[in-house]
All heavy atoms as an XYZ file, in Angstrom:
661
protein
N      11.659     54.583     12.943
C      11.393     54.568     11.505
C      10.361     55.673     11.205
O       9.429     55.885     11.927
C      10.837     53.143     11.182
C      10.719     52.961      9.653
S       9.913     51.374      9.207
C      11.341     50.255      9.381
N      10.646     56.400     10.143
C       9.708     57.490      9.767
C       8.493     57.062      9.259
O       8.317     55.909      8.795
C      10.407     58.395      8.751
O      10.451     57.660      7.494
N       7.419     57.868      9.289
C       6.087     57.543      8.824
C       6.134     57.158      7.311
O       5.418     56.346      6.922
C       5.186     58.775      9.058
O       5.216     59.173     10.413
C       3.734     58.435      8.690
N       6.920     57.871      6.572
C       7.009     57.687      5.212
C       7.434     56.260      4.874
O       6.996     55.562      3.995
C       7.875     58.708      4.490
C       8.048     58.513      2.991
C       8.703     59.729      2.312
N       8.586     59.585      0.848
C       9.671     59.496      0.113
N      10.930     59.784      0.605
N       9.516     59.418     -1.215
N       8.579     55.831      5.567
C       9.022     54.490      5.419
C       8.052     53.451      5.814
O       7.894     52.342      5.193
C      10.341     54.298      6.236
C      11.514     54.989      5.675
C      12.749     54.795      6.521
C      14.028     55.501      5.913
N      15.207     55.243      6.708
N       7.301     53.605      6.857
C       6.270     52.762      7.337
C       5.194     52.560      6.265
O       4.750     51.497      5.880
C       5.690     53.212      8.679
C       6.678     53.025      9.756
C       4.383     52.324      9.024
C       6.319     53.563     11.102
N       4.788     53.704      5.694
C       3.742     53.711      4.598
C       4.255     52.984      3.399
O       3.563     52.146      2.796
C       3.294     55.175      4.232
C       2.482     55.176      3.029
C       2.601     55.788      5.419
N       5.471     53.236      3.048
C       6.027     52.556      1.806
C       6.105     51.010      2.124
O       5.891     50.177      1.192
C       7.462     53.091      1.460
C       7.433     54.525      0.867
C       8.791     54.980      0.761
C       6.643     54.536     -0.416
N       6.494     50.617      3.310
C       6.701     49.234      3.728
C       5.286     48.545      3.643
O       5.109     47.458      3.097
C       7.232     49.095      5.102
C       7.285     47.729      5.669
C       8.350     46.904      4.726
C       7.910     47.664      7.063
N       4.244     49.200      4.146
C       2.895     48.708      4.118
C       2.369     48.569      2.688
O       1.695     47.616      2.330
C       1.937     49.562      4.912
C       2.138     49.546      6.478
C       1.272     50.469      7.180
C       1.874     48.010      6.957
N       2.734     49.516      1.858
C       2.345     49.515      0.499
C       3.003     48.282     -0.279
O       2.367     47.541     -1.047
C       2.630     50.792     -0.283
C       1.681     51.929     -0.012
C       2.248     53.227     -0.634
C       0.256     51.678     -0.483
N       4.263     48.065      0.038
C       4.985     46.999     -0.595
C       4.411     45.665     -0.148
O       4.257     44.757     -0.902
C       6.423     47.066     -0.231
N       4.049     45.478      1.102
C       3.468     44.296      1.627
C       2.110     44.017      1.042
O       1.825     42.927      0.585
C       3.415     44.315      3.240
C       4.778     44.345      3.865
C       2.555     43.216      3.689
C       4.788     44.536      5.243
N       1.361     45.061      0.869
C      -0.017     44.857      0.255
C       0.143     44.463     -1.131
O      -0.580     43.681     -1.732
C      -0.823     46.252      0.409
O      -0.859     46.666      1.707
C      -2.206     46.160     -0.249
N       1.067     45.120     -1.911
C       1.224     44.862     -3.302
C       1.722     43.354     -3.567
O       1.292     42.615     -4.410
C       2.276     45.780     -3.944
N       2.574     42.962     -2.619
C       3.105     41.491     -2.708
C       1.948     40.555     -2.464
O       1.863     39.529     -3.004
C       4.277     41.370     -1.774
N       1.094     40.906     -1.513
C      -0.017     39.982     -1.208
C      -1.054     39.920     -2.315
O      -1.801     38.953     -2.399
C      -0.729     40.502      0.077
N      -1.092     40.921     -3.140
C      -2.106     40.900     -4.258
C      -1.586     40.261     -5.528
O      -2.366     40.043     -6.437
C      -2.419     42.331     -4.632
S      -3.370     43.204     -3.263
N      -0.302     39.880     -5.538
C       0.242     39.247     -6.830
C      -0.280     37.847     -6.886
O      -0.378     37.116     -5.857
C       1.752     39.245     -6.926
O       2.204     38.596     -5.640
C       2.238     40.686     -6.942
N      -0.723     37.367     -7.956
C      -1.219     35.913     -8.111
C      -0.094     34.905     -7.768
O       1.120     35.231     -8.020
C      -1.604     35.805     -9.540
C      -0.997     36.931    -10.346
C      -0.637     38.031     -9.315
N      -0.395     33.847     -7.280
C       0.559     32.839     -6.906
C       1.121     32.226     -8.216
O       0.369     32.024     -9.188
C      -0.102     31.716     -6.047
N       2.393     31.922     -8.265
C       3.077     31.376     -9.361
C       2.604     29.872     -9.434
O       2.598     29.203     -8.510
C       4.511     31.450     -9.253
C       5.318     30.933    -10.474
C       6.757     30.992    -10.283
C       7.498     30.285    -11.382
N       8.916     30.168    -11.162
N       2.203     29.502    -10.655
C       1.821     28.090    -10.857
C       3.139     27.256    -10.916
O       4.092     27.591    -11.572
C       1.089     27.864    -12.137
C      -0.225     28.568    -12.247
C      -0.834     28.315    -13.615
C      -2.057     29.134    -13.845
N      -2.640     28.946    -15.158
N       3.124     26.207    -10.133
C       4.335     25.307    -10.139
C       3.834     23.951    -10.358
O       2.822     23.455     -9.737
C       5.039     25.440     -8.900
C       5.789     26.872     -8.678
C       6.635     26.771     -7.489
O       7.037     25.728     -7.031
O       6.959     28.009     -7.074
N       4.534     23.188    -11.140
C       4.159     21.806    -11.413
C       4.556     20.921    -10.237
O       5.549     21.153     -9.507
C       5.001     21.375    -12.674
N       3.763     19.836    -10.066
C       4.001     18.906     -8.986
C       4.891     17.735     -9.494
O       5.135     16.866     -8.798
C       2.685     18.394     -8.479
C       1.781     17.739     -9.513
O       2.103     18.054    -10.735
N       0.841     17.114     -9.278
N       5.240     17.807    -10.763
C       6.164     16.912    -11.407
C       7.246     17.587    -12.209
O       7.056     18.770    -12.463
C       5.462     15.846    -12.264
C       4.471     15.064    -11.457
C       4.794     16.639    -13.360
N       8.275     16.904    -12.558
C       9.328     17.447    -13.277
C       8.917     17.538    -14.811
O       8.818     16.452    -15.353
C      10.705     16.722    -13.118
C      11.784     17.322    -13.866
O      11.629     18.332    -14.625
N      13.000     16.763    -13.726
N       8.738     18.750    -15.363
C       8.276     18.887    -16.659
C       9.474     19.313    -17.623
O       9.162     19.634    -18.760
C       7.208     19.916    -16.778
C       5.880     19.583    -16.077
C       4.902     20.687    -16.141
C       5.295     18.293    -16.703
N      10.724     19.131    -17.163
C      11.806     19.506    -17.947
C      11.823     18.471    -19.217
O      11.547     17.350    -19.057
C      13.165     19.327    -17.182
N      12.121     19.081    -20.345
C      12.221     18.239    -21.485
C      10.893     18.230    -22.355
O      10.812     17.791    -23.372
N       9.818     18.682    -21.668
C       8.561     18.801    -22.391
C       8.494     20.162    -23.095
O       8.978     21.120    -22.637
C       7.379     18.692    -21.467
C       7.105     17.223    -20.941
C       7.716     16.835    -19.753
C       6.404     16.366    -21.647
C       7.508     15.530    -19.293
C       6.192     15.044    -21.147
C       6.738     14.652    -19.986
O       6.577     13.427    -19.594
N       7.778     20.196    -24.233
C       7.672     21.512    -24.933
C       6.886     22.516    -24.145
O       6.073     22.217    -23.228
C       6.805     21.146    -26.212
C       6.749     19.639    -26.199
C       7.087     19.068    -24.931
N       7.195     23.732    -24.334
C       6.564     24.889    -23.575
C       4.940     24.746    -23.654
O       4.339     25.031    -22.616
C       7.006     26.170    -24.198
C       8.321     25.808    -24.816
C       8.170     24.360    -25.265
N       4.345     24.397    -24.746
C       2.878     24.308    -24.847
C       2.383     23.314    -23.928
O       1.378     23.443    -23.266
C       2.496     24.046    -26.277
N       3.073     22.105    -23.899
C       2.660     21.047    -22.960
C       2.737     21.476    -21.481
O       1.782     21.292    -20.770
C       3.463     19.776    -23.136
C       3.102     18.585    -22.297
C       2.199     17.694    -22.807
C       3.588     18.494    -21.027
C       1.741     16.625    -21.986
C       3.111     17.430    -20.212
C       2.255     16.572    -20.720
N       3.814     22.128    -21.193
C       3.935     22.639    -19.766
C       2.927     23.669    -19.387
O       2.360     23.543    -18.315
C       5.407     23.220    -19.614
C       6.507     22.228    -19.628
C       7.843     22.798    -19.122
N       8.345     23.958    -19.816
C       9.194     24.008    -20.833
N       9.691     22.909    -21.236
N       9.570     25.141    -21.247
N       2.584     24.471    -20.321
C       1.569     25.504    -20.058
C       0.231     24.821    -19.856
O      -0.577     25.151    -18.909
C       1.436     26.543    -21.121
N      -0.067     23.917    -20.662
C      -1.329     23.096    -20.653
C      -1.357     22.315    -19.250
O      -2.411     22.301    -18.585
N      -0.315     21.658    -18.945
C      -0.281     20.858    -17.723
C      -0.492     21.846    -16.447
O      -1.305     21.469    -15.603
C       1.119     20.265    -17.528
C       1.252     19.319    -16.256
C       0.965     18.008    -16.576
C       1.459     19.806    -15.042
C       1.029     17.069    -15.376
C       1.523     19.016    -13.984
C       1.306     17.606    -14.153
O       1.296     16.705    -13.046
N       0.145     22.897    -16.416
C      -0.095     23.900    -15.337
C      -1.664     24.355    -15.274
O      -2.107     24.426    -14.118
C       0.862     25.101    -15.391
C       2.368     24.610    -15.116
C       3.255     25.886    -15.439
C       2.619     24.088    -13.853
N      -2.096     24.638    -16.353
C      -3.499     25.148    -16.410
C      -4.447     23.951    -16.009
O      -5.378     24.198    -15.242
C      -3.902     25.709    -17.768
C      -3.372     26.984    -18.099
O      -2.807     27.663    -17.222
O      -3.460     27.492    -19.199
N      -4.246     22.783    -16.480
C      -5.010     21.635    -16.106
C      -4.949     21.336    -14.649
O      -5.986     21.041    -14.041
N      -3.783     21.417    -14.144
C      -3.578     21.063    -12.668
C      -4.189     22.252    -11.802
O      -4.922     21.961    -10.838
C      -2.110     21.018    -12.368
S      -1.742     20.373    -10.728
N      -4.098     23.487    -12.269
C      -4.823     24.579    -11.540
C      -6.274     24.320    -11.591
O      -6.937     24.585    -10.551
C      -4.383     25.859    -12.211
C      -4.907     27.009    -11.503
O      -4.619     27.240    -10.311
O      -5.700     27.873    -12.048
N      -6.798     23.888    -12.686
C      -8.321     23.663    -12.737
C      -8.768     22.615    -11.793
O      -9.758     22.730    -11.193
C      -8.683     23.250    -14.194
O      -8.350     24.284    -15.154
C     -10.127     22.893    -14.339
N      -7.931     21.611    -11.592
C      -8.277     20.545    -10.631
C      -8.410     20.958     -9.175
O      -9.071     20.349     -8.413
C      -7.300     19.340    -10.729
O      -6.102     19.652    -10.100
N      -7.732     22.081     -8.934
C      -7.694     22.631     -7.544
C      -8.853     23.650     -7.267
O      -9.118     24.042     -6.153
C      -6.389     23.300     -7.262
C      -5.265     22.374     -7.360
C      -3.904     23.051     -7.190
C      -2.718     22.141     -7.523
N      -1.488     22.823     -7.579
N      -9.575     23.961     -8.402
C     -10.623     24.996     -8.256
C     -11.886     24.349     -7.768
O     -12.147     23.226     -8.123
C     -10.833     25.724     -9.542
C      -9.701     26.505     -9.947
C      -9.876     27.116    -11.395
N      -9.030     28.155    -11.680
C      -9.346     29.433    -11.514
N     -10.488     29.865    -11.096
N      -8.448     30.377    -11.805
N     -12.782     25.120     -7.132
C     -14.175     24.704     -6.774
C     -15.080     25.022     -7.799
O     -16.191     24.495     -7.900
C     -14.557     25.274     -5.478
O     -14.505     26.677     -5.476
C     -13.671     24.726     -4.248
N     -14.742     26.027     -8.721
C     -15.622     26.325     -9.797
C     -14.834     26.917    -10.932
O     -13.747     27.515    -10.741
C     -16.712     27.341     -9.380
O     -16.093     28.575     -8.999
N     -15.296     26.847    -12.108
C     -14.589     27.347    -13.283
C     -13.391     26.509    -13.644
O     -13.039     25.585    -13.025
N     -12.775     26.935    -14.724
C     -11.580     26.231    -15.155
C     -10.493     27.252    -15.713
O     -10.868     28.263    -16.146
C     -11.787     25.123    -16.123
C     -12.289     25.647    -17.460
C     -12.388     24.562    -18.549
N     -13.431     23.651    -18.271
C     -14.008     22.838    -19.208
N     -13.444     22.884    -20.403
N     -14.933     22.047    -18.883
N      -9.297     26.799    -15.613
C      -8.170     27.574    -16.186
C      -7.782     26.829    -17.512
O      -7.227     25.852    -17.485
C      -6.986     27.569    -15.226
O      -7.380     28.067    -13.974
C      -5.880     28.416    -15.851
N      -8.300     27.437    -18.537
C      -7.974     26.769    -19.894
C      -8.175     27.716    -20.961
O      -9.149     28.414    -21.050
C      -8.983     25.591    -20.058
C      -8.597     24.749    -21.370
C      -9.221     23.490    -21.314
N     -10.530     23.465    -21.983
C     -11.237     22.364    -22.136
N     -10.823     21.199    -21.627
N     -12.437     22.440    -22.746
N      -7.137     27.829    -21.855
C      -7.228     28.658    -23.002
C      -7.943     27.873    -24.059
O      -7.353     27.004    -24.726
C      -5.766     29.027    -23.520
C      -5.722     29.991    -24.651
O      -6.689     29.992    -25.478
O      -4.666     30.652    -24.779
N      -9.233     28.235    -24.219
C     -10.062     27.336    -25.087
C      -9.571     27.384    -26.511
O      -9.672     26.208    -27.130
C     -11.517     27.833    -25.050
C     -12.185     27.663    -23.743
C     -12.261     26.203    -23.292
O     -12.302     25.330    -24.108
O     -12.358     25.994    -21.971
N      -9.198     28.456    -27.082
C      -8.702     28.438    -28.462
C      -7.412     27.538    -28.616
O      -7.288     26.809    -29.533
C      -8.415     29.899    -28.962
C      -9.634     30.657    -29.326
C     -10.406     29.982    -30.526
O      -9.792     29.605    -31.503
O     -11.621     29.666    -30.274
N      -6.500     27.756    -27.653
C      -5.316     27.022    -27.664
C      -5.549     25.492    -27.508
O      -4.985     24.675    -28.126
C      -4.348     27.507    -26.587
C      -3.004     27.069    -26.766
C      -2.054     27.789    -25.688
N      -0.667     27.445    -25.912
C       0.230     27.766    -25.107
N       0.010     28.591    -24.155
N       1.523     27.345    -25.339
N      -6.588     25.203    -26.684
C      -6.927     23.823    -26.409
C      -7.419     23.100    -27.703
O      -7.174     21.937    -27.900
C      -7.978     23.738    -25.291
C      -8.318     22.317    -24.867
C      -7.563     21.684    -23.919
C      -9.376     21.641    -25.360
C      -7.859     20.404    -23.446
C      -9.722     20.362    -24.953
C      -8.910     19.689    -24.072
N      -8.155     23.923    -28.444
C      -8.752     23.296    -29.712
C      -7.714     23.161    -30.809
O      -7.885     22.274    -31.567
C      -9.877     24.336    -30.203
C     -11.111     24.364    -29.388
C     -12.091     25.402    -29.970
C     -13.228     25.658    -29.057
N     -14.094     26.708    -29.584
N      -6.718     24.135    -30.795
C      -5.844     24.168    -32.038
C      -4.448     23.707    -31.693
O      -3.671     23.555    -32.659
C      -5.811     25.522    -32.591
C      -7.179     25.955    -32.971
N      -7.843     25.379    -34.096
C      -8.015     26.871    -32.510
C      -9.027     26.001    -34.264
N      -9.206     26.906    -33.259
N      -4.044     23.474    -30.479
C      -2.612     23.080    -30.132
C      -2.702     21.782    -29.415
O      -2.990     21.701    -28.201
C      -2.014     24.210    -29.218
C      -0.571     23.955    -28.937
O      -0.108     22.869    -29.132
O       0.066     24.935    -28.496
N      -2.353     20.711    -30.125
C      -2.446     19.423    -29.496
C      -1.527     19.238    -28.292
O      -1.866     18.459    -27.335
C      -2.095     18.423    -30.604
C      -1.621     19.281    -31.684
C      -1.987     20.709    -31.500
N      -0.383     19.895    -28.227
C       0.577     19.774    -27.092
C      -0.074     20.432    -25.899
O      -0.002     19.822    -24.806
C       1.868     20.385    -27.467
C       2.671     19.591    -28.519
C       4.080     20.177    -28.735
O       4.297     21.274    -28.367
N       4.863     19.379    -29.370
N      -0.635     21.615    -26.087
C      -1.411     22.265    -24.963
C      -2.412     21.370    -24.408
O      -2.672     21.259    -23.200
C      -1.849     23.620    -25.371
C      -2.608     24.449    -24.246
C      -1.958     25.117    -23.284
C      -4.026     24.210    -24.108
C      -2.561     25.731    -22.259
C      -4.680     24.873    -23.177
C      -4.023     25.675    -22.252
O      -4.723     26.245    -21.211
N      -3.281     20.901    -25.315
C      -4.437     20.031    -24.924
C      -4.028     18.894    -24.223
O      -4.613     18.422    -23.201
C      -5.272     19.758    -26.200
N      -2.993     18.151    -24.744
C      -2.477     16.949    -24.077
C      -1.896     17.307    -22.700
O      -2.205     16.552    -21.727
C      -1.308     16.361    -24.884
O      -0.840     15.197    -24.255
N      -1.202     18.360    -22.442
C      -0.687     18.747    -21.300
C      -1.792     19.133    -20.261
O      -1.873     18.768    -19.102
N      -2.895     19.811    -20.864
C      -3.999     20.197    -19.887
C      -4.682     18.965    -19.379
O      -4.937     18.842    -18.207
C      -4.977     21.046    -20.712
C      -6.024     21.669    -19.847
C      -6.005     22.904    -19.222
C      -7.256     21.119    -19.379
N      -7.050     23.109    -18.503
C      -7.834     22.006    -18.465
C      -7.858     19.908    -19.563
C      -9.077     21.798    -17.847
C      -9.114     19.546    -18.908
C      -9.662     20.586    -18.070
N      -4.963     17.908    -20.261
C      -5.635     16.776    -19.832
C      -4.738     15.968    -18.790
O      -5.217     15.447    -17.741
C      -5.951     15.920    -21.036
C      -7.142     16.363    -21.838
C      -7.546     15.318    -22.835
N      -6.546     15.151    -23.932
C      -6.510     15.821    -25.066
N      -7.436     16.849    -25.235
N      -5.585     15.662    -25.928
N      -3.403     15.914    -19.095
C      -2.560     15.158    -18.137
C      -2.499     15.884    -16.769
O      -2.624     15.290    -15.697
C      -1.235     15.071    -18.747
C      -1.015     13.985    -19.777
O      -1.973     13.299    -20.086
O       0.103     13.890    -20.318
N      -2.323     17.170    -16.856
C      -2.248     17.967    -15.722
C      -3.552     17.796    -14.718
O      -3.510     17.682    -13.562
N      -4.681     17.905    -15.502
C      -5.949     17.829    -14.789
C      -6.155     16.424    -14.190
O      -6.590     16.345    -13.019
C      -7.128     18.126    -15.755
C      -8.360     18.292    -14.977
O      -9.203     17.403    -15.000
N      -8.623     19.463    -14.458
N      -5.844     15.399    -14.945
C      -6.017     14.112    -14.446
C      -5.143     13.776    -13.318
O      -5.519     13.184    -12.255
C      -5.754     13.026    -15.594
C      -6.800     13.082    -16.624
O      -7.893     13.639    -16.432
O      -6.603     12.510    -17.722
N      -3.844     14.026    -13.454
C      -2.855     13.692    -12.418
C      -3.196     14.559    -11.130
O      -3.142     13.913     -9.996
C      -1.402     13.944    -12.822
C      -1.147     12.929    -13.995
C      -0.501     13.895    -11.720
C       0.170     13.226    -14.770
N      -3.400     15.772    -11.149
C      -3.653     16.630    -10.023
C      -4.926     16.262     -9.377
O      -5.058     16.326     -8.071
C      -3.506     18.100    -10.383
S      -1.826     18.606    -10.828
N      -5.993     15.896    -10.101
C      -7.297     15.463     -9.545
C      -6.985     14.163     -8.732
O      -7.543     14.014     -7.614
C      -8.310     15.213    -10.636
O      -8.564     16.468    -11.269
C      -9.564     14.655    -10.077
N      -6.275     13.219     -9.328
C      -5.976     11.919     -8.571
C      -5.225     12.191     -7.337
O      -5.482     11.628     -6.283
C      -5.278     10.972     -9.491
C      -6.148     10.377    -10.548
C      -5.378      9.518    -11.536
C      -6.295      9.022    -12.676
N      -5.519      8.367    -13.737
N      -4.227     13.105     -7.421
C      -3.412     13.431     -6.242
C      -4.251     14.023     -5.082
O      -4.185     13.773     -3.899
C      -2.240     14.269     -6.516
C      -1.120     13.587     -7.334
C       0.047     14.506     -7.781
O      -0.156     15.704     -7.764
N       1.060     13.955     -8.147
N      -5.137     15.049     -5.576
C      -6.005     15.704     -4.539
C      -6.953     14.618     -3.896
O      -7.085     14.753     -2.716
C      -6.858     16.856     -5.227
C      -7.684     17.600     -4.361
C      -8.432     18.760     -5.037
N      -9.050     18.281     -6.316
C     -10.252     17.732     -6.366
N     -10.807     17.359     -5.246
N     -10.782     17.404     -7.462
N      -7.570     13.785     -4.655
C      -8.444     12.890     -4.068
C      -7.779     11.866     -3.233
O      -8.389     11.436     -2.267
C      -9.231     12.156     -5.230
C     -10.261     12.980     -5.956
C     -11.038     12.228     -6.970
C     -12.016     13.132     -7.630
N     -12.828     12.450     -8.682
N      -6.566     11.492     -3.474
C      -5.882     10.599     -2.579
C      -5.522     11.246     -1.245
O      -5.338     10.483     -0.271
C      -4.589     10.097     -3.291
O      -3.560     11.101     -3.380
N      -5.443     12.562     -1.157
C      -5.175     13.228      0.108
C      -6.460     13.462      0.913
O      -6.378     13.696      2.094
C      -4.460     14.481     -0.134
C      -3.145     14.421     -0.757
C      -2.521     15.829     -1.071
C      -1.213     15.652     -1.690
N      -0.680     16.962     -2.074
N      -7.583     13.322      0.301
C      -8.930     13.538      1.026
C      -9.230     12.365      1.979
O      -8.851     11.224      1.751
C      -9.991     13.827      0.098
C      -9.832     15.117     -0.697
C     -10.928     15.343     -1.694
O     -11.749     14.478     -2.001
O     -10.935     16.517     -2.210
């Protein structure tokens, strides 16, 4: 393999490692509105953090579906995490 191909391969691997992990729900959210799903994923992500939170504060204040999803996601994922400890 040529040096150029090796360098390109290493760059591709490095770039892939730097991309943020895709948030995935631990439950089936099909049928829920997009705002609820986004809130759920952010709330669940927050429950997994050791500091800080993932929450769109403006959206949380003004979008009841996002806020409801965030609270549900945070509560459910916190309970699941604690049950595994």
